[in-house]
N, CA, C and O atoms as CSV, one atom per row, in Angstrom:
chain,resi,resn,atom,element,x,y,z
A,1,MET,N,N,136.391,33.107,38.645
A,1,MET,CA,C,136.264,31.657,38.562
A,1,MET,C,C,136.982,31.025,39.752
A,1,MET,O,O,138.144,31.331,40.023
A,2,ALA,N,N,136.290,30.159,40.442
A,2,ALA,CA,C,136.870,29.500,41.611
A,2,ALA,C,C,137.814,28.385,41.170
A,2,ALA,O,O,137.592,27.705,40.168
A,3,HIS,N,N,138.854,28.231,41.944
A,3,HIS,CA,C,139.815,27.165,41.662
A,3,HIS,C,C,139.631,26.052,42.679
A,3,HIS,O,O,139.501,26.300,43.878
A,4,ASP,N,N,139.621,24.827,42.183
A,4,ASP,CA,C,139.602,23.714,43.123
A,4,ASP,C,C,141.026,23.203,43.274
A,4,ASP,O,O,141.954,23.737,42.667
A,5,ARG,N,N,141.192,22.181,44.076
A,5,ARG,CA,C,142.538,21.671,44.363
A,5,ARG,C,C,143.217,21.082,43.129
A,5,ARG,O,O,144.446,21.023,43.076
A,6,THR,N,N,142.439,20.645,42.136
A,6,THR,CA,C,143.040,20.021,40.958
A,6,THR,C,C,143.458,21.050,39.912
A,6,THR,O,O,144.208,20.723,38.993
A,7,THR,N,N,142.984,22.283,40.038
A,7,THR,CA,C,143.342,23.329,39.082
A,7,THR,C,C,144.188,24.373,39.788
A,7,THR,O,O,143.658,25.263,40.454
A,8,PRO,N,N,145.517,24.266,39.643
A,8,PRO,CA,C,146.377,25.234,40.338
A,8,PRO,C,C,146.210,26.638,39.761
A,8,PRO,O,O,146.025,26.808,38.556
A,9,ASP,N,N,146.277,27.616,40.615
A,9,ASP,CA,C,146.210,29.020,40.208
A,9,ASP,C,C,147.619,29.458,39.827
A,9,ASP,O,O,148.496,29.563,40.684
A,10,ARG,N,N,147.832,29.713,38.535
A,10,ARG,CA,C,149.167,30.080,38.070
A,10,ARG,C,C,149.715,31.297,38.800
A,10,ARG,O,O,150.920,31.397,39.027
A,11,SER,N,N,148.829,32.227,39.169
A,11,SER,CA,C,149.295,33.452,39.824
A,11,SER,C,C,149.833,33.179,41.222
A,11,SER,O,O,150.386,34.082,41.850
A,12,GLU,N,N,149.686,31.959,41.722
A,12,GLU,CA,C,150.261,31.579,43.009
A,12,GLU,C,C,151.613,30.885,42.847
A,12,GLU,O,O,152.271,30.561,43.836
A,13,SER,N,N,152.024,30.658,41.600
A,13,SER,CA,C,153.289,29.980,41.317
A,13,SER,C,C,154.399,31.012,41.108
A,13,SER,O,O,154.351,31.796,40.159
A,14,ALA,N,N,155.389,31.011,41.988
A,14,ALA,CA,C,156.520,31.938,41.844
A,14,ALA,C,C,157.271,31.685,40.539
A,14,ALA,O,O,157.767,32.626,39.919
A,15,THR,N,N,157.357,30.444,40.124
A,15,THR,CA,C,158.036,30.103,38.876
A,15,THR,C,C,157.327,30.761,37.694
A,15,THR,O,O,157.963,31.384,36.844
A,16,TRP,N,N,156.012,30.617,37.653
A,16,TRP,CA,C,155.227,31.209,36.567
A,16,TRP,C,C,155.333,32.733,36.627
A,16,TRP,O,O,155.519,33.381,35.597
A,17,LEU,N,N,155.218,33.305,37.818
A,17,LEU,CA,C,155.299,34.759,37.973
A,17,LEU,C,C,156.661,35.293,37.504
A,17,LEU,O,O,156.728,36.310,36.813
A,18,ALA,N,N,157.737,34.604,37.881
A,18,ALA,CA,C,159.079,35.041,37.483
A,18,ALA,C,C,159.230,34.997,35.965
A,18,ALA,O,O,159.817,35.904,35.375
A,19,SER,N,N,158.709,33.956,35.334
A,19,SER,CA,C,158.826,33.864,33.872
A,19,SER,C,C,158.017,34.966,33.201
A,19,SER,O,O,158.450,35.520,32.191
A,20,GLN,N,N,156.851,35.289,33.746
A,20,GLN,CA,C,156.041,36.375,33.185
A,20,GLN,C,C,156.727,37.726,33.362
A,20,GLN,O,O,156.683,38.567,32.465
A,21,LEU,N,N,157.358,37.934,34.509
A,21,LEU,CA,C,158.073,39.186,34.755
A,21,LEU,C,C,159.252,39.324,33.788
A,21,LEU,O,O,159.481,40.397,33.229
A,22,ALA,N,N,159.995,38.237,33.596
A,22,ALA,CA,C,161.123,38.256,32.659
A,22,ALA,C,C,160.630,38.565,31.240
A,22,ALA,O,O,161.257,39.340,30.519
A,23,ARG,N,N,159.515,37.962,30.846
A,23,ARG,CA,C,158.955,38.241,29.520
A,23,ARG,C,C,158.518,39.696,29.416
A,23,ARG,O,O,158.674,40.318,28.365
A,24,GLY,N,N,157.973,40.241,30.494
A,24,GLY,CA,C,157.559,41.645,30.501
A,24,GLY,C,C,158.737,42.580,30.311
A,24,GLY,O,O,158.656,43.537,29.541
A,25,PHE,N,N,159.835,42.308,31.011
A,25,PHE,CA,C,161.040,43.130,30.849
A,25,PHE,C,C,161.569,43.022,29.419
A,25,PHE,O,O,161.967,44.025,28.826
A,26,THR,N,N,161.575,41.816,28.868
A,26,THR,CA,C,162.052,41.617,27.498
A,26,THR,C,C,161.203,42.413,26.514
A,26,THR,O,O,161.734,43.094,25.637
A,27,ARG,N,N,159.878,42.324,26.662
A,27,ARG,CA,C,158.983,43.090,25.779
A,27,ARG,C,C,159.215,44.591,25.924
A,27,ARG,O,O,159.240,45.318,24.931
A,28,ALA,N,N,159.383,45.051,27.158
A,28,ALA,CA,C,159.574,46.483,27.399
A,28,ALA,C,C,160.884,46.989,26.798
A,28,ALA,O,O,160.968,48.139,26.368
A,29,LEU,N,N,161.901,46.138,26.769
A,29,LEU,CA,C,163.204,46.542,26.242
A,29,LEU,C,C,163.316,46.331,24.735
A,29,LEU,O,O,164.109,47.001,24.075
A,30,GLN,N,N,162.532,45.410,24.187
A,30,GLN,CA,C,162.661,44.984,22.788
A,30,GLN,C,C,162.691,46.143,21.789
A,30,GLN,O,O,163.659,46.282,21.042
A,31,ALA,N,N,161.676,46.952,21.766
A,31,ALA,CA,C,161.592,48.025,20.771
A,31,ALA,C,C,162.682,49.063,20.991
A,31,ALA,O,O,163.282,49.559,20.036
A,32,ARG,N,N,162.931,49.385,22.238
A,32,ARG,CA,C,163.959,50.377,22.552
A,32,ARG,C,C,165.342,49.872,22.110
A,32,ARG,O,O,166.141,50.626,21.556
A,33,ALA,N,N,165.606,48.597,22.364
A,33,ALA,CA,C,166.902,48.006,22.009
A,33,ALA,C,C,167.067,47.912,20.493
A,33,ALA,O,O,168.143,48.184,19.962
A,34,ALA,N,N,165.997,47.528,19.804
A,34,ALA,CA,C,166.070,47.362,18.350
A,34,ALA,C,C,166.475,48.670,17.674
A,34,ALA,O,O,167.233,48.658,16.704
A,35,LYS,N,N,165.976,49.791,18.178
A,35,LYS,CA,C,166.335,51.099,17.602
A,35,LYS,C,C,167.832,51.376,17.730
A,35,LYS,O,O,168.419,52.068,16.898
A,36,LEU,N,N,168.444,50.822,18.789
A,36,LEU,CA,C,169.867,51.056,19.037
A,36,LEU,C,C,170.768,50.009,18.388
A,36,LEU,O,O,171.972,50.223,18.249
A,37,GLY,N,N,170.182,48.870,17.990
A,37,GLY,CA,C,170.967,47.851,17.300
A,37,GLY,C,C,171.401,46.674,18.161
A,37,GLY,O,O,172.399,46.021,17.854
A,38,PHE,N,N,170.667,46.392,19.234
A,38,PHE,CA,C,170.945,45.187,20.024
A,38,PHE,C,C,169.631,44.555,20.442
A,38,PHE,O,O,168.569,45.158,20.293
A,39,SER,N,N,169.703,43.336,20.966
A,39,SER,CA,C,168.499,42.645,21.430
A,39,SER,C,C,168.558,42.510,22.951
A,39,SER,O,O,169.637,42.565,23.541
A,40,PRO,N,N,167.390,42.331,23.587
A,40,PRO,CA,C,167.389,42.187,25.050
A,40,PRO,C,C,168.287,41.052,25.550
A,40,PRO,O,O,168.871,41.160,26.628
A,41,GLY,N,N,168.402,39.982,24.790
A,41,GLY,CA,C,169.254,38.866,25.201
A,41,GLY,C,C,170.739,39.206,25.195
A,41,GLY,O,O,171.536,38.545,25.862
A,42,GLN,N,N,171.106,40.234,24.443
A,42,GLN,CA,C,172.502,40.661,24.380
A,42,GLN,C,C,172.849,41.636,25.500
A,42,GLN,O,O,174.025,41.862,25.786
A,43,PHE,N,N,171.840,42.207,26.129
A,43,PHE,CA,C,172.070,43.263,27.113
A,43,PHE,C,C,172.943,42.820,28.289
A,43,PHE,O,O,173.847,43.565,28.667
A,44,PRO,N,N,172.717,41.636,28.892
A,44,PRO,CA,C,173.586,41.230,30.008
A,44,PRO,C,C,175.063,41.129,29.609
A,44,PRO,O,O,175.944,41.449,30.407
A,45,ILE,N,N,175.331,40.690,28.388
A,45,ILE,CA,C,176.714,40.583,27.912
A,45,ILE,C,C,177.295,41.976,27.699
A,45,ILE,O,O,178.445,42.234,28.054
A,46,LEU,N,N,176.508,42.864,27.124
A,46,LEU,CA,C,176.962,44.245,26.957
A,46,LEU,C,C,177.292,44.863,28.311
A,46,LEU,O,O,178.314,45.533,28.456
A,47,LEU,N,N,176.434,44.642,29.299
A,47,LEU,CA,C,176.687,45.183,30.645
A,47,LEU,C,C,178.042,44.719,31.172
A,47,LEU,O,O,178.813,45.519,31.703
A,48,GLU,N,N,178.329,43.428,31.027
A,48,GLU,CA,C,179.602,42.894,31.518
A,48,GLU,C,C,180.790,43.491,30.761
A,48,GLU,O,O,181.804,43.842,31.364
A,49,LEU,N,N,180.657,43.602,29.442
A,49,LEU,CA,C,181.775,44.113,28.645
A,49,LEU,C,C,181.952,45.620,28.796
A,49,LEU,O,O,183.066,46.120,28.640
A,50,TRP,N,N,180.886,46.353,29.096
A,50,TRP,CA,C,181.049,47.777,29.391
A,50,TRP,C,C,181.838,47.964,30.682
A,50,TRP,O,O,182.550,48.954,30.849
A,51,GLU,N,N,181.702,47.003,31.592
A,51,GLU,CA,C,182.460,47.047,32.846
A,51,GLU,C,C,183.910,46.616,32.640
A,51,GLU,O,O,184.836,47.217,33.186
A,52,GLU,N,N,184.090,45.560,31.840
A,52,GLU,CA,C,185.433,45.011,31.635
A,52,GLU,C,C,185.518,44.301,30.292
A,52,GLU,O,O,184.878,43.270,30.082
A,53,GLU,N,N,186.300,44.852,29.400
A,53,GLU,CA,C,186.505,44.220,28.098
A,53,GLU,C,C,187.634,43.202,28.190
A,53,GLU,O,O,188.398,43.192,29.155
A,54,GLY,N,N,187.729,42.347,27.177
A,54,GLY,CA,C,188.805,41.371,27.123
A,54,GLY,C,C,188.506,40.096,27.890
A,54,GLY,O,O,189.404,39.285,28.116
A,55,LEU,N,N,187.253,39.907,28.296
A,55,LEU,CA,C,186.874,38.675,28.988
A,55,LEU,C,C,186.844,37.526,27.989
A,55,LEU,O,O,186.642,37.735,26.793
A,56,THR,N,N,187.045,36.321,28.488
A,56,THR,CA,C,186.900,35.141,27.643
A,56,THR,C,C,185.435,34.706,27.680
A,56,THR,O,O,184.659,35.174,28.513
A,57,GLN,N,N,185.069,33.808,26.770
A,57,GLN,CA,C,183.707,33.283,26.757
A,57,GLN,C,C,183.398,32.596,28.087
A,57,GLN,O,O,182.288,32.715,28.605
A,58,ARG,N,N,184.368,31.885,28.636
A,58,ARG,CA,C,184.190,31.192,29.921
A,58,ARG,C,C,183.894,32.199,31.039
A,58,ARG,O,O,183.002,31.979,31.859
A,59,GLN,N,N,184.644,33.297,31.067
A,59,GLN,CA,C,184.423,34.321,32.093
A,59,GLN,C,C,183.035,34.941,31.947
A,59,GLN,O,O,182.343,35.171,32.938
A,60,LEU,N,N,182.636,35.209,30.709
A,60,LEU,CA,C,181.295,35.750,30.478
A,60,LEU,C,C,180.228,34.753,30.914
A,60,LEU,O,O,179.226,35.123,31.527
A,61,LEU,N,N,180.457,33.495,30.590
A,61,LEU,CA,C,179.520,32.437,30.962
A,61,LEU,C,C,179.313,32.420,32.479
A,61,LEU,O,O,178.181,32.319,32.952
A,62,ASP,N,N,180.395,32.519,33.229
A,62,ASP,CA,C,180.305,32.517,34.686
A,62,ASP,C,C,179.586,33.757,35.215
A,62,ASP,O,O,178.830,33.675,36.183
A,63,ARG,N,N,179.820,34.882,34.589
A,63,ARG,CA,C,179.236,36.137,35.076
A,63,ARG,C,C,177.777,36.302,34.700
A,63,ARG,O,O,176.986,36.815,35.492
A,64,VAL,N,N,177.410,35.872,33.495
A,64,VAL,CA,C,176.042,36.064,33.012
A,64,VAL,C,C,175.144,34.906,33.450
A,64,VAL,O,O,173.927,35.063,33.538
A,65,ASP,N,N,175.745,33.744,33.725
A,65,ASP,CA,C,175.013,32.588,34.238
A,65,ASP,C,C,173.930,32.098,33.273
A,65,ASP,O,O,172.755,32.008,33.630
A,66,VAL,N,N,174.350,31.783,32.044
A,66,VAL,CA,C,173.460,31.161,31.066
A,66,VAL,C,C,174.125,29.889,30.555
A,66,VAL,O,O,175.258,29.579,30.925
A,67,GLU,N,N,173.425,29.165,29.714
A,67,GLU,CA,C,173.968,27.932,29.160
A,67,GLU,C,C,175.061,28.231,28.133
A,67,GLU,O,O,175.042,29.278,27.485
A,68,GLN,N,N,176.004,27.316,27.989
A,68,GLN,CA,C,177.110,27.436,27.038
A,68,GLN,C,C,176.598,27.700,25.620
A,68,GLN,O,O,177.096,28.597,24.940
A,69,ALA,N,N,175.611,26.928,25.175
A,69,ALA,CA,C,175.090,27.087,23.810
A,69,ALA,C,C,174.449,28.460,23.638
A,69,ALA,O,O,174.575,29.074,22.578
A,70,THR,N,N,173.770,28.939,24.656
A,70,THR,CA,C,173.106,30.250,24.594
A,70,THR,C,C,174.136,31.353,24.409
A,70,THR,O,O,173.979,32.224,23.553
A,71,ILE,N,N,175.191,31.312,25.218
A,71,ILE,CA,C,176.190,32.388,25.118
A,71,ILE,C,C,176.953,32.302,23.800
A,71,ILE,O,O,177.293,33.330,23.216
A,72,ALA,N,N,177.222,31.099,23.330
A,72,ALA,CA,C,177.932,30.938,22.047
A,72,ALA,C,C,177.099,31.536,20.912
A,72,ALA,O,O,177.629,32.254,20.065
A,73,ASN,N,N,175.805,31.244,20.893
A,73,ASN,CA,C,174.918,31.780,19.856
A,73,ASN,C,C,174.778,33.294,19.969
A,73,ASN,O,O,174.780,34.001,18.961
A,74,THR,N,N,174.658,33.784,21.189
A,74,THR,CA,C,174.507,35.231,21.401
A,74,THR,C,C,175.761,35.961,20.957
A,74,THR,O,O,175.670,36.994,20.293
A,75,LEU,N,N,176.928,35.444,21.310
A,75,LEU,CA,C,178.190,36.078,20.891
A,75,LEU,C,C,178.343,36.052,19.370
A,75,LEU,O,O,178.823,37.019,18.780
A,76,ALA,N,N,177.938,34.953,18.734
A,76,ALA,CA,C,178.018,34.867,17.270
A,76,ALA,C,C,177.137,35.942,16.630
A,76,ALA,O,O,177.547,36.590,15.666
A,77,ARG,N,N,175.927,36.132,17.164
A,77,ARG,CA,C,175.028,37.177,16.642
A,77,ARG,C,C,175.611,38.569,16.882
A,77,ARG,O,O,175.528,39.445,16.021
A,78,MET,N,N,176.204,38.762,18.073
A,78,MET,CA,C,176.794,40.067,18.387
A,78,MET,C,C,177.968,40.379,17.467
A,78,MET,O,O,178.170,41.527,17.071
A,79,GLU,N,N,178.737,39.352,17.132
A,79,GLU,CA,C,179.862,39.538,16.212
A,79,GLU,C,C,179.328,39.872,14.819
A,79,GLU,O,O,179.821,40.789,14.162
A,80,ARG,N,N,178.327,39.129,14.380
A,80,ARG,CA,C,177.700,39.376,13.078
A,80,ARG,C,C,177.122,40.794,12.995
A,80,ARG,O,O,177.189,41.446,11.953
A,81,ASP,N,N,176.551,41.257,14.122
A,81,ASP,CA,C,175.909,42.582,14.151
A,81,ASP,C,C,176.890,43.721,14.413
A,81,ASP,O,O,176.488,44.879,14.529
A,82,GLY,N,N,178.181,43.388,14.505
A,82,GLY,CA,C,179.201,44.416,14.666
A,82,GLY,C,C,179.286,45.013,16.060
A,82,GLY,O,O,179.688,46.165,16.224
A,83,LEU,N,N,178.901,44.220,17.077
A,83,LEU,CA,C,178.947,44.708,18.464
A,83,LEU,C,C,180.206,44.269,19.205
A,83,LEU,O,O,180.679,44.964,20.104
A,84,ILE,N,N,180.747,43.109,18.824
A,84,ILE,CA,C,181.954,42.590,19.481
A,84,ILE,C,C,182.950,42.123,18.440
A,84,ILE,O,O,182.611,41.889,17.280
A,85,GLU,N,N,184.178,41.997,18.885
A,85,GLU,CA,C,185.197,41.321,18.077
A,85,GLU,C,C,185.971,40.406,19.011
A,85,GLU,O,O,186.153,40.695,20.194
A,86,ARG,N,N,186.419,39.300,18.449
A,86,ARG,CA,C,187.178,38.325,19.231
A,86,ARG,C,C,188.642,38.406,18.824
A,86,ARG,O,O,188.975,38.566,17.650
A,87,ARG,N,N,189.506,38.291,19.826
A,87,ARG,CA,C,190.953,38.287,19.570
A,87,ARG,C,C,191.564,37.121,20.338
A,87,ARG,O,O,191.110,36.766,21.426
A,88,VAL,N,N,192.602,36.535,19.752
A,88,VAL,CA,C,193.288,35.427,20.420
A,88,VAL,C,C,193.881,35.940,21.732
A,88,VAL,O,O,194.492,37.008,21.781
A,89,HIS,N,N,193.689,35.159,22.786
A,89,HIS,CA,C,194.217,35.519,24.107
A,89,HIS,C,C,195.745,35.493,24.041
A,89,HIS,O,O,196.318,34.531,23.530
A,90,PRO,N,N,196.416,36.533,24.547
A,90,PRO,CA,C,197.877,36.589,24.423
A,90,PRO,C,C,198.611,35.466,25.169
A,90,PRO,O,O,199.700,35.073,24.752
A,91,ARG,N,N,198.043,34.945,26.255
A,91,ARG,CA,C,198.728,33.902,27.033
A,91,ARG,C,C,198.177,32.496,26.780
A,91,ARG,O,O,198.845,31.506,27.078
A,92,ASP,N,N,196.961,32.406,26.229
A,92,ASP,CA,C,196.360,31.100,25.963
A,92,ASP,C,C,195.799,31.128,24.543
A,92,ASP,O,O,194.700,31.630,24.308
A,93,LYS,N,N,196.555,30.591,23.617
A,93,LYS,CA,C,196.184,30.683,22.196
A,93,LYS,C,C,194.871,29.957,21.876
A,93,LYS,O,O,194.265,30.211,20.835
A,94,ARG,N,N,194.430,29.064,22.755
A,94,ARG,CA,C,193.164,28.361,22.519
A,94,ARG,C,C,191.961,29.225,22.875
A,94,ARG,O,O,190.858,28.998,22.377
A,95,ALA,N,N,192.174,30.210,23.733
A,95,ALA,CA,C,191.073,31.069,24.197
A,95,ALA,C,C,191.010,32.341,23.366
A,95,ALA,O,O,191.993,32.760,22.756
A,96,GLN,N,N,189.836,32.936,23.360
A,96,GLN,CA,C,189.651,34.223,22.698
A,96,GLN,C,C,189.149,35.233,23.719
A,96,GLN,O,O,188.336,34.915,24.588
A,97,GLN,N,N,189.646,36.446,23.597
A,97,GLN,CA,C,189.128,37.536,24.416
A,97,GLN,C,C,188.074,38.264,23.596
A,97,GLN,O,O,188.157,38.339,22.370
A,98,ILE,N,N,187.089,38.795,24.295
A,98,ILE,CA,C,185.980,39.465,23.622
A,98,ILE,C,C,186.037,40.952,23.947
A,98,ILE,O,O,186.094,41.358,25.108
A,99,PHE,N,N,186.020,41.751,22.883
A,99,PHE,CA,C,186.090,43.206,23.017
A,99,PHE,C,C,184.889,43.833,22.318
A,99,PHE,O,O,184.382,43.303,21.329
A,100,LEU,N,N,184.452,44.949,22.839
A,100,LEU,CA,C,183.389,45.709,22.199
A,100,LEU,C,C,183.945,46.459,20.996
A,100,LEU,O,O,185.118,46.832,20.965
A,101,THR,N,N,183.087,46.671,20.015
A,101,THR,CA,C,183.445,47.531,18.890
A,101,THR,C,C,183.111,48.977,19.294
A,101,THR,O,O,182.464,49.215,20.314
A,102,ASP,N,N,183.554,49.914,18.491
A,102,ASP,CA,C,183.216,51.318,18.740
A,102,ASP,C,C,181.695,51.505,18.742
A,102,ASP,O,O,181.159,52.294,19.521
A,103,LYS,N,N,181.010,50.774,17.864
A,103,LYS,CA,C,179.542,50.849,17.797
A,103,LYS,C,C,178.924,50.500,19.155
A,103,LYS,O,O,178.052,51.218,19.645
A,104,ALA,N,N,179.375,49.403,19.757
A,104,ALA,CA,C,178.822,48.964,21.043
A,104,ALA,C,C,179.222,49.910,22.176
A,104,ALA,O,O,178.423,50.202,23.065
A,105,ARG,N,N,180.454,50.378,22.132
A,105,ARG,CA,C,180.892,51.341,23.163
A,105,ARG,C,C,180.060,52.615,23.080
A,105,ARG,O,O,179.694,53.201,24.098
A,106,GLY,N,N,179.770,53.031,21.854
A,106,GLY,CA,C,179.046,54.274,21.635
A,106,GLY,C,C,177.583,54.231,22.036
A,106,GLY,O,O,176.975,55.279,22.255
A,107,MET,N,N,177.008,53.046,22.137
A,107,MET,CA,C,175.583,52.951,22.483
A,107,MET,C,C,175.349,52.787,23.991
A,107,MET,O,O,174.203,52.689,24.430
A,108,ARG,N,N,176.417,52.756,24.778
A,108,ARG,CA,C,176.304,52.458,26.208
A,108,ARG,C,C,175.267,53.329,26.919
A,108,ARG,O,O,174.340,52.802,27.534
A,109,GLU,N,N,175.410,54.644,26.842
A,109,GLU,CA,C,174.519,55.530,27.596
A,109,GLU,C,C,173.072,55.400,27.146
A,109,GLU,O,O,172.159,55.346,27.970
A,110,GLU,N,N,172.865,55.348,25.815
A,110,GLU,CA,C,171.497,55.204,25.298
A,110,GLU,C,C,170.902,53.843,25.684
A,110,GLU,O,O,169.713,53.749,25.991
A,111,ALA,N,N,171.720,52.805,25.669
A,111,ALA,CA,C,171.232,51.466,26.026
A,111,ALA,C,C,170.850,51.407,27.506
A,111,ALA,O,O,169.821,50.837,27.868
A,112,LEU,N,N,171.688,52.000,28.352
A,112,LEU,CA,C,171.368,52.025,29.780
A,112,LEU,C,C,170.098,52.835,30.027
A,112,LEU,O,O,169.281,52.467,30.871
A,113,ALA,N,N,169.930,53.929,29.298
A,113,ALA,CA,C,168.708,54.733,29.424
A,113,ALA,C,C,167.491,53.933,28.948
A,113,ALA,O,O,166.422,54.009,29.552
A,114,ALA,N,N,167.655,53.165,27.862
A,114,ALA,CA,C,166.557,52.339,27.348
A,114,ALA,C,C,166.154,51.280,28.373
A,114,ALA,O,O,164.968,51.023,28.576
A,115,ALA,N,N,167.147,50.669,29.014
A,115,ALA,CA,C,166.856,49.660,30.040
A,115,ALA,C,C,166.151,50.300,31.233
A,115,ALA,O,O,165.242,49.708,31.813
A,116,ASP,N,N,166.571,51.506,31.595
A,116,ASP,CA,C,165.925,52.212,32.695
A,116,ASP,C,C,164.473,52.549,32.340
A,116,ASP,O,O,163.585,52.409,33.181
A,117,GLU,N,N,164.228,52.989,31.107
A,117,GLU,CA,C,162.858,53.265,30.654
A,117,GLU,C,C,162.001,52.005,30.704
A,117,GLU,O,O,160.842,52.049,31.116
A,118,ALA,N,N,162.581,50.879,30.282
A,118,ALA,CA,C,161.855,49.606,30.310
A,118,ALA,C,C,161.500,49.245,31.755
A,118,ALA,O,O,160.385,48.808,32.037
A,119,GLU,N,N,162.452,49.430,32.657
A,119,GLU,CA,C,162.200,49.139,34.072
A,119,GLU,C,C,161.108,50.053,34.622
A,119,GLU,O,O,160.230,49.602,35.357
A,120,GLN,N,N,161.164,51.335,34.266
A,120,GLN,CA,C,160.139,52.282,34.727
A,120,GLN,C,C,158.759,51.861,34.225
A,120,GLN,O,O,157.774,51.960,34.957
A,121,ALA,N,N,158.686,51.391,32.979
A,121,ALA,CA,C,157.406,50.959,32.410
A,121,ALA,C,C,156.859,49.742,33.161
A,121,ALA,O,O,155.671,49.681,33.477
A,122,VAL,N,N,157.733,48.781,33.440
A,122,VAL,CA,C,157.295,47.569,34.141
A,122,VAL,C,C,156.875,47.892,35.579
A,122,VAL,O,O,155.924,47.302,36.092
A,123,PHE,N,N,157.569,48.816,36.223
A,123,PHE,CA,C,157.265,49.168,37.618
A,123,PHE,C,C,156.351,50.387,37.736
A,123,PHE,O,O,156.289,51.017,38.792
A,124,HIS,N,N,155.647,50.718,36.664
A,124,HIS,CA,C,154.733,51.867,36.685
A,124,HIS,C,C,153.739,51.733,37.848
A,124,HIS,O,O,153.130,50.680,38.040
A,125,GLY,N,N,153.589,52.798,38.603
A,125,GLY,CA,C,152.646,52.793,39.718
A,125,GLY,C,C,153.231,52.330,41.040
A,125,GLY,O,O,152.596,52.472,42.085
A,126,PHE,N,N,154.435,51.777,41.004
A,126,PHE,CA,C,155.100,51.347,42.242
A,126,PHE,C,C,155.682,52.581,42.934
A,126,PHE,O,O,156.214,53.483,42.287
A,127,ARG,N,N,155.569,52.598,44.253
A,127,ARG,CA,C,156.299,53.615,45.002
A,127,ARG,C,C,157.756,53.168,45.083
A,127,ARG,O,O,158.058,51.982,44.958
A,128,ARG,N,N,158.650,54.123,45.293
A,128,ARG,CA,C,160.081,53.818,45.262
A,128,ARG,C,C,160.451,52.689,46.219
A,128,ARG,O,O,161.188,51.777,45.845
A,129,PHE,N,N,159.942,52.742,47.456
A,129,PHE,CA,C,160.303,51.701,48.424
A,129,PHE,C,C,159.755,50.342,48.004
A,129,PHE,O,O,160.379,49.319,48.284
A,130,GLU,N,N,158.605,50.310,47.340
A,130,GLU,CA,C,158.046,49.033,46.872
A,130,GLU,C,C,158.946,48.420,45.799
A,130,GLU,O,O,159.214,47.218,45.801
A,131,LYS,N,N,159.400,49.271,44.888
A,131,LYS,CA,C,160.298,48.804,43.826
A,131,LYS,C,C,161.611,48.301,44.426
A,131,LYS,O,O,162.102,47.243,44.033
A,132,GLU,N,N,162.181,49.043,45.368
A,132,GLU,CA,C,163.442,48.635,45.994
A,132,GLU,C,C,163.281,47.341,46.776
A,132,GLU,O,O,164.156,46.477,46.745
A,133,LEU,N,N,162.163,47.209,47.477
A,133,LEU,CA,C,161.903,45.995,48.253
A,133,LEU,C,C,161.748,44.791,47.325
A,133,LEU,O,O,162.290,43.719,47.593
A,134,LEU,N,N,161.004,44.975,46.230
A,134,LEU,CA,C,160.835,43.881,45.274
A,134,LEU,C,C,162.183,43.463,44.695
A,134,LEU,O,O,162.463,42.270,44.581
A,135,LYS,N,N,163.020,44.435,44.330
A,135,LYS,CA,C,164.337,44.100,43.782
A,135,LYS,C,C,165.186,43.364,44.825
A,135,LYS,O,O,165.941,42.457,44.476
A,136,GLU,N,N,165.068,43.743,46.081
A,136,GLU,CA,C,165.809,43.044,47.138
A,136,GLU,C,C,165.343,41.588,47.251
A,136,GLU,O,O,166.166,40.684,47.390
A,137,TYR,N,N,164.031,41.362,47.192
A,137,TYR,CA,C,163.496,39.998,47.240
A,137,TYR,C,C,163.955,39.187,46.017
A,137,TYR,O,O,164.285,38.008,46.139
A,138,ILE,N,N,163.972,39.824,44.850
A,138,ILE,CA,C,164.426,39.131,43.641
A,138,ILE,C,C,165.895,38.741,43.774
A,138,ILE,O,O,166.272,37.619,43.436
A,139,ARG,N,N,166.735,39.670,44.268
A,139,ARG,CA,C,168.166,39.344,44.470
A,139,ARG,C,C,168.326,38.169,45.437
A,139,ARG,O,O,169.166,37.296,45.222
A,140,TRP,N,N,167.538,38.149,46.477
A,140,TRP,CA,C,167.585,37.083,47.473
A,140,TRP,C,C,167.222,35.742,46.834
A,140,TRP,O,O,167.902,34.738,47.045
A,141,ALA,N,N,166.135,35.740,46.048
A,141,ALA,CA,C,165.706,34.512,45.377
A,141,ALA,C,C,166.762,34.038,44.378
A,141,ALA,O,O,167.018,32.838,44.270
A,142,ILE,N,N,167.378,34.975,43.645
A,142,ILE,CA,C,168.423,34.616,42.685
A,142,ILE,C,C,169.616,34.007,43.414
A,142,ILE,O,O,170.181,33.012,42.961
A,143,ALA,N,N,170.000,34.604,44.546
A,143,ALA,CA,C,171.118,34.051,45.319
A,143,ALA,C,C,170.814,32.628,45.777
A,143,ALA,O,O,171.685,31.759,45.732
A,144,ASN,N,N,169.580,32.389,46.218
A,144,ASN,CA,C,169.192,31.034,46.624
A,144,ASN,C,C,169.231,30.078,45.427
A,144,ASN,O,O,169.701,28.948,45.554
A,145,ALA,N,N,168.746,30.522,44.277
A,145,ALA,CA,C,168.710,29.679,43.087
A,145,ALA,C,C,170.124,29.319,42.622
A,145,ALA,O,O,170.353,28.214,42.130
A,146,ARG,N,N,171.059,30.240,42.776
A,146,ARG,CA,C,172.434,29.975,42.337
A,146,ARG,C,C,173.102,28.910,43.191
A,146,ARG,O,O,174.082,28.304,42.760
A,147,LYS,N,N,172.593,28.672,44.388
A,147,LYS,CA,C,173.160,27.637,45.264
A,147,LYS,C,C,172.707,26.230,44.866
A,147,LYS,O,O,173.275,25.236,45.319
A,148,LEU,N,N,171.699,26.158,44.032
A,148,LEU,CA,C,171.134,24.844,43.660
A,148,LEU,C,C,172.019,24.089,42.701
A,148,LEU,O,O,171.684,22.976,42.298
């Protein structure tokens, strides 16, 4: 079907393409994550806490780069699901530090493998250099977006 000037081709919109790619990664990770006991939306927080536990919500917010309400809801679900626990910060009684539970620590390797499988599924048919180049372009675009 031919497109005229009044009907934009969605496949030419980087915004639309990025949202579709993000949805594809979420779908690819969804079933794998559910078997392990986490959701794709929790994965970025798990990644940060596997690197460094005891972060505050503010520190996580800065590192994961999502909205305050989103991270608050995600942390509440993670606490409910037995993935994190909150403890009063020793130097700032108003703040809480976030720690992984043994359950979350124990799923690290399987979760990382699940994310890798999801990535392999999304990039099926790509040659290694094509995948690396695409990831480099995505990092570049993200860096530009963070400056806005």
